C-alpha positions as CSV (number, residue, x, y, z in Angstrom):
1,M,112.9,102.1,114.9
2,L,110.1,104.7,115.0
3,D,108.5,106.8,117.8
4,I,104.7,107.2,117.6
5,D,105.0,110.9,118.3
6,L,106.6,112.3,115.2
7,P,106.2,115.8,113.8
8,G,103.8,115.8,110.8
9,L,103.1,112.1,110.0
10,D,102.7,110.0,113.2
11,G,104.9,107.0,113.6
12,L,102.2,104.4,113.1
13,S,101.1,106.0,109.8
14,A,104.8,106.1,108.8
15,A,105.1,102.4,109.7
16,K,102.2,101.5,107.4
17,E,103.6,103.6,104.6
18,L,107.0,102.0,105.0
19,H,105.4,98.5,104.9
20,D,103.4,99.4,101.8
21,R,106.5,100.7,100.0
22,I,109.1,98.2,101.4
23,P,107.3,95.1,102.7
24,E,110.6,93.4,103.9
25,C,111.4,96.4,106.2
26,R,111.0,95.4,109.9
27,I,109.7,98.2,112.1
28,L,110.0,98.6,115.9
29,I,107.9,101.2,117.7
30,L,109.5,102.7,120.8
31,T,107.3,105.1,122.7
32,G,106.4,106.6,126.0
33,L,102.7,107.0,125.0
34,S,100.5,104.3,126.3
35,Q,97.3,105.4,124.8
36,P,94.6,102.7,124.2
37,G,94.5,101.4,120.7
38,N,98.2,102.1,119.9
39,L,99.3,98.4,120.1
40,L,96.3,97.3,117.9
41,R,97.0,100.0,115.4
42,A,100.7,99.1,115.4
43,L,99.9,95.4,114.7
44,Q,97.6,96.5,111.8
45,S,100.5,98.5,110.4
46,H,102.7,95.4,110.3
47,V,105.0,96.6,113.1
48,R,107.3,93.7,114.4
49,G,107.8,95.1,117.9
50,F,106.3,97.5,120.3
51,I,108.2,98.8,123.4
52,L,106.6,101.2,126.0
């Protein structure tokens, strides 16, 4: 489980890096940020779930 708003590397970039290194890792994004484009970017980063 990752939050989008992480210090340093944001959660969506971290999700992509996790998928690239460990493809079998399933990632869930939990966030209070409902900015446009976050869901699409999450899907492109191979996130399995996205909860606002």
